[in-house]
C-alpha positions as CSV (number, residue, x, y, z in Angstrom):
1,X,-1.5,-7.4,15.9
2,X,1.0,-6.0,13.4
3,X,0.5,-6.1,9.7
4,X,3.1,-8.8,9.4
5,X,0.8,-11.1,11.5
6,X,-2.2,-10.7,9.3
7,X,-3.3,-13.5,7.0
8,X,-3.5,-11.2,3.9
9,X,0.0,-10.0,4.3
10,X,1.5,-13.4,4.9
11,X,-0.3,-15.1,2.0
12,X,0.7,-12.2,-0.4
13,X,4.3,-12.5,0.8
14,X,4.2,-16.3,0.2
15,X,2.7,-15.9,-3.2
16,X,5.3,-13.3,-4.3
17,X,8.1,-15.4,-2.7
18,X,6.8,-18.4,-4.7
19,X,7.0,-16.4,-7.9
20,X,10.6,-15.4,-7.0
21,X,11.5,-19.1,-6.7
22,X,11.2,-19.8,-3.0
23,X,9.6,-23.1,-2.0
24,X,8.2,-25.1,0.9
25,X,9.3,-23.7,4.3
26,X,11.1,-20.8,2.7
27,X,7.7,-19.2,1.9
28,X,6.8,-18.4,5.5
29,X,10.3,-18.5,7.0
30,X,10.4,-14.8,7.9
31,X,7.4,-15.1,10.2
32,X,7.8,-16.2,13.8
33,X,4.2,-17.3,14.0
34,X,2.7,-17.9,10.5
35,X,-1.1,-17.5,10.3
36,X,-3.0,-20.8,10.0
37,X,-4.4,-19.8,6.6
38,X,-1.0,-18.9,5.4
39,X,0.2,-22.3,6.3
40,X,-2.7,-23.8,4.4
41,X,-1.8,-21.7,1.4
42,X,1.8,-22.9,1.7
43,X,0.5,-26.5,1.6
44,X,-1.5,-25.8,-1.5
45,X,1.6,-24.5,-3.2
46,X,3.3,-27.8,-2.4
47,X,0.8,-30.0,-4.1
48,X,2.3,-32.5,-6.5
49,X,0.0,-31.5,-9.3
50,X,1.1,-28.4,-11.2
51,X,-2.5,-27.4,-12.0
52,X,-3.5,-27.4,-8.3
53,X,-0.5,-25.2,-7.4
54,X,-1.3,-22.8,-10.3
55,X,-4.9,-22.6,-9.2
56,X,-3.9,-21.7,-5.6
57,X,-1.4,-19.2,-6.7
58,X,-3.8,-17.6,-9.2
59,X,-6.5,-17.2,-6.5
60,X,-4.0,-15.5,-4.2
61,X,-2.6,-13.2,-6.9
62,X,-6.1,-12.2,-7.9
63,X,-6.9,-11.3,-4.3
64,X,-3.7,-9.3,-4.1
65,X,-4.4,-7.5,-7.4
66,X,-7.9,-6.6,-6.2
67,X,-6.6,-5.2,-3.0
68,X,-4.0,-3.1,-4.8
69,X,-6.5,-1.9,-7.3
70,X,-8.9,-0.9,-4.5
71,X,-6.1,1.2,-2.9
72,X,-5.3,2.9,-6.2
73,X,-8.9,3.9,-6.8
74,X,-9.3,5.8,-3.5
């Protein structure tokens, strides 16, 4: 499995793509076989309520920030 097939990579990619203005199917478009959890995250970013979208995005960005911080500490 390549790094591009991993859930963490795909969700981080989708979160950053969302921040850059991409929406819906565009978020996972580069992946031939999006991970099931990445698709679920994509669905959460498509919720009609702004607060729900913000919560989903914040959770994923916090996970990404923690992962980056852990790498920097090593």
